[in-house]
C-alpha positions as CSV (number, residue, x, y, z in Angstrom):
1,M,-132.4,78.7,-178.3
2,K,-130.1,81.4,-179.6
3,E,-128.6,81.3,-182.7
4,V,-125.0,81.8,-182.2
5,Q,-123.3,83.9,-185.0
6,S,-120.1,83.1,-186.9
7,W,-118.0,84.6,-188.5
8,T,-114.2,84.5,-190.3
9,T,-111.8,86.8,-189.4
10,R,-109.8,88.7,-192.4
11,R,-107.2,91.2,-193.2
12,G,-109.6,94.4,-194.0
13,S,-112.7,93.5,-192.0
14,N,-114.0,93.9,-188.6
15,P,-117.0,91.7,-187.6
16,R,-118.1,94.3,-185.2
17,L,-118.6,96.6,-187.8
18,E,-120.3,95.5,-190.5
19,T,-122.1,98.4,-192.1
20,E,-118.9,99.9,-192.6
21,S,-117.1,99.7,-196.1
22,V,-113.7,97.6,-196.0
23,V,-111.1,100.0,-197.1
24,D,-108.5,98.1,-199.7
25,I,-104.9,98.3,-198.3
26,P,-102.4,98.4,-201.0
27,A,-99.4,95.6,-200.8
28,T,-96.5,97.3,-199.1
29,P,-93.9,97.5,-202.4
30,T,-90.7,95.9,-201.9
31,G,-87.5,98.0,-201.5
32,E,-86.6,98.1,-204.7
33,D,-89.5,98.8,-206.3
34,R,-89.5,101.8,-203.8
35,N,-85.9,102.6,-204.5
36,S,-87.1,102.6,-208.5
37,A,-89.6,105.3,-207.6
38,H,-87.4,107.4,-205.0
39,M,-84.3,107.1,-207.8
40,F,-83.9,110.4,-209.4
41,G,-88.1,110.9,-209.7
42,I,-88.3,110.2,-213.3
43,G,-90.4,106.5,-213.6
44,S,-93.8,108.4,-213.1
45,F,-92.8,110.4,-216.3
46,F,-91.6,108.2,-218.4
47,S,-93.0,104.4,-220.0
48,P,-90.9,101.5,-218.8
49,E,-90.0,101.2,-223.0
50,V,-88.7,105.5,-222.9
51,L,-87.1,104.5,-219.7
52,T,-85.0,102.0,-220.7
53,A,-84.1,103.0,-223.7
54,V,-82.6,106.5,-222.2
55,I,-81.1,104.1,-219.4
56,I,-79.5,102.6,-222.8
57,A,-78.5,105.8,-224.5
58,S,-76.3,106.9,-221.0
59,W,-74.8,103.9,-220.7
60,Y,-73.4,104.5,-224.2
61,A,-72.5,107.8,-223.4
62,S,-71.3,107.8,-220.1
63,N,-68.7,104.9,-221.5
64,I,-67.9,106.3,-224.6
65,G,-67.4,109.7,-223.2
66,V,-65.2,108.6,-220.4
67,L,-62.7,107.2,-223.2
68,L,-62.9,110.2,-225.6
69,L,-62.6,112.8,-222.6
70,N,-59.7,110.6,-221.3
71,K,-57.8,110.4,-224.5
72,Y,-58.7,114.2,-224.7
73,L,-56.9,114.9,-221.1
74,L,-53.7,112.7,-221.8
75,S,-52.9,112.7,-225.4
76,I,-54.6,116.4,-226.6
77,Y,-55.0,118.4,-224.0
78,G,-51.3,117.5,-222.8
79,Y,-52.4,116.5,-218.8
80,R,-50.0,113.5,-218.7
81,Y,-50.8,112.6,-215.5
82,P,-52.9,109.1,-215.6
83,I,-51.8,107.7,-212.5
84,F,-53.4,110.8,-210.6
85,L,-55.9,111.3,-213.2
86,T,-57.6,107.7,-212.5
87,M,-56.9,108.4,-208.6
88,I,-59.2,111.5,-209.4
89,H,-61.9,108.5,-210.6
90,M,-61.6,106.4,-207.8
91,L,-61.7,109.7,-205.4
92,S,-65.1,110.3,-207.4
93,C,-66.3,107.0,-207.3
94,A,-66.1,106.9,-203.5
95,G,-67.6,110.4,-203.4
96,Y,-70.6,109.8,-205.8
97,S,-71.0,106.4,-204.3
98,V,-71.6,107.7,-200.3
99,I,-74.2,109.7,-201.9
100,A,-75.8,107.5,-204.6
101,I,-76.0,103.9,-201.5
102,R,-76.5,106.5,-198.4
103,F,-78.9,109.1,-199.3
104,L,-80.2,108.3,-202.3
105,E,-80.3,104.3,-201.4
106,V,-80.2,103.8,-204.8
107,V,-79.4,99.9,-203.3
108,P,-79.4,98.7,-199.7
109,L,-76.2,99.7,-198.3
110,Q,-73.8,96.5,-197.1
111,H,-71.1,96.2,-194.7
112,I,-67.7,94.8,-194.4
113,L,-68.7,91.7,-191.8
114,S,-64.9,90.4,-191.3
115,R,-60.8,91.5,-191.7
116,R,-60.9,87.9,-193.9
117,Q,-63.7,90.3,-196.5
118,F,-61.5,93.3,-196.6
119,F,-58.2,91.9,-197.4
120,K,-60.0,90.3,-200.3
121,I,-61.9,93.6,-201.5
122,F,-58.3,95.3,-201.2
123,A,-57.1,92.4,-203.2
124,L,-59.7,93.3,-205.8
125,S,-59.1,97.0,-205.8
126,A,-54.9,96.5,-206.6
127,I,-56.0,94.7,-209.5
128,F,-58.5,97.3,-210.3
129,C,-56.0,100.1,-210.2
130,F,-53.5,97.7,-212.5
131,S,-56.5,97.6,-215.0
132,V,-57.3,101.2,-215.0
133,V,-54.3,103.0,-215.1
134,C,-52.5,100.9,-217.9
135,G,-55.8,101.8,-219.9
136,N,-55.8,104.9,-219.1
137,T,-51.7,105.0,-220.1
138,S,-52.5,103.4,-223.4
139,L,-54.6,106.3,-224.5
140,R,-51.8,108.7,-224.8
141,Y,-50.3,106.3,-227.3
142,L,-53.1,105.1,-229.1
143,P,-56.1,106.2,-230.9
144,V,-59.2,105.2,-229.2
145,S,-60.3,102.9,-232.0
146,F,-57.1,100.3,-231.4
147,N,-57.5,100.8,-227.5
148,Q,-61.5,99.2,-228.1
149,A,-60.2,96.6,-230.7
150,I,-57.3,95.6,-227.9
151,G,-60.1,95.6,-225.2
152,A,-62.1,93.6,-227.3
153,T,-60.2,90.4,-226.4
154,T,-61.1,90.3,-222.5
155,P,-62.9,87.2,-223.4
156,F,-59.4,85.6,-224.5
157,F,-57.7,86.5,-221.2
158,T,-61.0,85.3,-218.9
159,A,-60.7,82.0,-220.8
160,I,-56.9,82.0,-220.2
161,F,-57.2,82.9,-216.6
162,A,-60.1,80.9,-215.3
163,F,-57.8,77.7,-216.8
164,I,-54.9,79.0,-214.8
165,I,-56.6,79.5,-211.7
166,T,-59.5,77.6,-211.2
167,C,-58.8,74.9,-213.7
168,K,-62.2,75.4,-215.0
169,K,-62.3,74.1,-218.9
170,E,-64.6,75.2,-221.3
171,S,-65.9,73.4,-224.1
172,G,-63.8,72.9,-227.7
173,E,-66.8,75.3,-229.2
174,V,-65.7,77.5,-226.7
175,Y,-62.2,77.5,-227.3
176,L,-62.6,77.4,-231.2
177,A,-64.3,80.7,-230.9
178,L,-61.6,83.0,-228.9
179,L,-59.6,81.8,-232.1
180,P,-61.2,84.9,-234.1
181,V,-60.3,87.2,-231.5
182,V,-56.9,86.6,-231.3
183,F,-57.0,86.9,-235.9
184,G,-58.3,89.8,-235.5
185,I,-56.6,91.9,-233.5
186,V,-53.2,90.5,-234.7
187,L,-54.5,91.6,-238.3
188,A,-55.4,95.0,-236.6
189,S,-52.1,95.5,-235.0
190,N,-50.1,94.7,-237.7
191,S,-52.0,97.4,-239.9
192,E,-52.5,100.2,-237.3
193,P,-51.0,103.7,-238.6
194,L,-50.9,105.2,-235.2
195,F,-49.1,101.6,-233.5
196,H,-46.9,102.1,-230.8
197,L,-45.5,99.0,-228.7
198,F,-45.3,100.4,-225.2
199,G,-48.4,102.0,-225.2
200,F,-50.1,98.0,-227.0
201,L,-48.3,96.1,-224.3
202,V,-49.8,98.4,-221.0
203,C,-53.2,97.9,-223.3
204,V,-52.7,94.0,-223.5
205,G,-52.2,94.6,-219.5
206,S,-55.1,96.5,-219.1
207,T,-57.1,93.9,-220.9
208,A,-55.8,91.0,-218.7
209,G,-56.2,92.8,-215.4
210,R,-59.5,93.6,-216.5
211,A,-60.3,90.1,-217.1
212,L,-58.4,88.7,-214.0
213,K,-60.4,90.9,-211.5
214,S,-63.2,89.0,-212.8
215,V,-61.8,85.4,-212.4
216,V,-60.6,86.8,-208.8
217,Q,-63.6,88.4,-207.6
218,G,-66.0,85.4,-208.7
219,L,-63.2,83.3,-206.6
220,L,-63.1,85.6,-203.8
221,L,-66.7,87.0,-203.1
222,T,-68.0,83.0,-203.0
223,S,-70.1,82.9,-200.0
224,D,-73.2,84.1,-199.4
225,S,-72.3,86.4,-196.4
226,E,-69.4,88.0,-198.5
227,K,-71.1,88.8,-201.8
228,L,-71.4,92.5,-202.8
229,H,-73.7,94.0,-204.6
230,S,-71.6,95.7,-207.4
231,M,-72.5,99.5,-206.6
232,N,-71.6,98.5,-202.6
233,L,-68.1,96.8,-204.0
234,L,-67.3,100.5,-205.7
235,L,-68.0,102.0,-202.9
236,Y,-65.3,100.0,-200.8
237,M,-63.1,99.1,-203.6
238,A,-62.7,103.3,-205.5
239,P,-61.6,104.5,-201.4
240,M,-59.3,101.6,-201.2
241,A,-57.8,101.7,-205.1
242,A,-57.6,105.7,-204.3
243,L,-55.0,104.9,-201.4
244,I,-53.0,102.4,-203.7
245,L,-52.1,105.0,-206.3
246,L,-51.3,107.8,-203.9
247,P,-47.6,106.6,-203.2
248,F,-47.2,105.5,-207.1
249,T,-48.5,108.7,-208.0
250,L,-46.2,111.1,-206.0
251,Y,-43.1,109.2,-206.4
252,I,-43.8,108.7,-210.5
253,E,-45.6,112.0,-211.7
254,G,-43.6,114.1,-208.7
255,N,-45.5,117.0,-207.3
256,V,-48.7,116.8,-209.8
257,L,-50.6,118.1,-207.5
258,E,-49.0,121.3,-207.5
259,I,-48.6,121.5,-211.3
260,T,-52.5,120.6,-211.2
261,V,-53.5,123.8,-209.7
262,E,-50.7,126.1,-211.6
263,K,-52.9,124.3,-214.9
264,A,-55.8,125.4,-213.3
265,R,-54.8,129.5,-212.2
266,N,-53.6,129.6,-215.8
267,D,-57.0,127.6,-217.5
268,R,-59.8,127.1,-215.7
269,F,-60.8,124.8,-219.0
270,I,-58.7,122.2,-216.7
271,V,-60.9,122.6,-213.9
272,F,-64.1,121.3,-216.0
273,L,-62.3,118.2,-217.9
274,L,-61.4,116.8,-214.5
275,I,-64.6,117.0,-212.9
276,A,-66.5,116.3,-215.9
277,N,-64.2,113.1,-216.5
278,A,-64.3,112.0,-212.3
279,T,-68.4,112.2,-213.0
280,V,-68.5,110.4,-216.0
281,A,-66.2,108.0,-214.7
282,Y,-68.8,107.4,-212.1
283,L,-71.8,107.3,-214.4
284,V,-70.1,104.5,-216.4
285,N,-70.5,102.2,-213.1
286,L,-74.1,103.6,-212.0
287,T,-74.9,103.1,-215.9
288,N,-73.9,99.5,-215.7
289,F,-75.8,98.9,-212.6
290,L,-79.1,100.3,-214.1
291,V,-78.5,98.3,-217.4
292,T,-78.5,95.2,-215.5
293,K,-81.8,96.4,-213.0
294,H,-84.1,96.8,-216.1
295,T,-82.7,94.6,-218.3
296,S,-80.4,91.6,-217.8
297,A,-77.2,90.8,-217.9
298,L,-77.1,89.4,-220.8
299,T,-78.2,92.6,-222.6
300,L,-75.9,94.5,-221.1
301,Q,-72.9,91.7,-222.5
302,V,-74.4,92.2,-225.8
303,L,-74.2,96.4,-225.2
304,G,-71.0,95.7,-224.4
305,N,-69.9,94.0,-227.5
306,A,-71.1,96.2,-230.3
307,K,-70.0,99.4,-227.9
308,A,-66.1,99.4,-229.0
309,A,-66.9,99.2,-232.8
310,V,-69.8,102.3,-231.6
311,A,-66.4,104.1,-229.7
312,A,-64.2,103.3,-232.2
313,V,-66.6,104.9,-235.1
314,V,-67.2,108.0,-232.6
315,S,-63.6,107.9,-231.8
316,V,-62.1,108.5,-235.7
317,L,-64.8,110.7,-236.5
318,I,-64.4,113.0,-233.5
319,F,-60.0,112.6,-233.7
320,R,-59.6,111.9,-237.2
321,N,-56.8,108.9,-236.4
322,P,-55.8,107.5,-239.8
323,V,-57.2,104.0,-240.1
324,T,-56.5,101.2,-243.0
325,V,-58.9,98.7,-244.7
326,M,-57.0,96.0,-242.8
327,G,-57.3,97.7,-239.8
328,M,-61.4,97.5,-239.8
329,T,-61.2,93.9,-241.1
330,G,-58.9,92.8,-238.3
331,F,-61.4,95.2,-235.9
332,A,-64.4,93.7,-237.2
333,V,-63.2,89.8,-236.8
334,T,-62.1,90.3,-233.2
335,I,-65.9,91.7,-232.0
336,F,-67.3,88.8,-234.8
337,G,-64.9,86.2,-232.0
338,V,-66.3,88.2,-229.1
339,V,-70.3,87.3,-230.5
340,L,-69.5,83.9,-231.4
341,Y,-67.8,83.2,-227.8
342,S,-70.6,84.7,-226.4
343,E,-73.4,81.9,-228.3
344,A,-70.5,79.5,-227.3
345,K,-70.4,80.0,-223.6
346,K,-74.1,80.3,-223.8
347,R,-74.9,76.5,-225.2
348,S,-72.2,75.6,-223.3
349,K,-74.5,76.8,-220.1
350,A,-77.5,75.4,-221.1
351,T,-76.0,72.2,-222.2
352,A,-74.3,71.7,-218.4
353,Y,-77.6,72.4,-217.0
């Protein structure tokens, strides 16, 4: 009686070729791994720790760099067209986003699936425009250090809009943590040597707009089908924002394009400034994504708390704007309040779960 041969079929083996060696086939990398290796091609040259440090340093450099360049252009150089400058930023973000997503494949491309989703993104673009234009305009009148002190009060406005729009109530500890945020900015405002009322109001408007955008974004893009990756959201928001800004810059700032071309003919340095400024404006968004990808959203929040203080110190060193002990104390109190708020929010979420 002939014995029946049996075997168990498994991936990577062939029972008919028992004498041949089995070749191990490595697992197919995920899309995220492929993109990480593909993007810039630097992952193989640096250890993960060094790469993360480089990304964080780039995040700081781009965030502080765009503030300093905006300040120099709008206040010192004398290019007094904040709406047109913001429109250049938006066009730059649109162009670089196309390159990053469609060609470099930094993240997978997502499409707008419905007219409803389109109008939601358009609404976010309008709020985004308001916030960025107000922020850039404030730099014409306020020093970067005071601008950053006001910007640090974003959690205060976020809590207000979340309560008004979504009726979301925070714990008492969270609301108490906001008191030093407000007290610190009041202290800094009363002792700011270069205080300008209009600059202060538009900076507050910018901070409120930034908070409103975060609340509305969480409210509008709620379903899984409508949620967009931050880089894809920028891809669609940037050109919409540019179109929104176009009639405003033409009406308010006049024939700004012709003025810019004339300035470029007389001084080529303005061309470099505008291109560098627009590029750094996009890098802010790219490095935000990379920091979150290589660390966490919490790390980005902590870095953001420290960024305001670092930007203030750097701007004082560069522009030599006067500061007072009371103003620095107020700024420190505001930053301390923001840290308390972040910790209170974390404890509140942990208790909820």
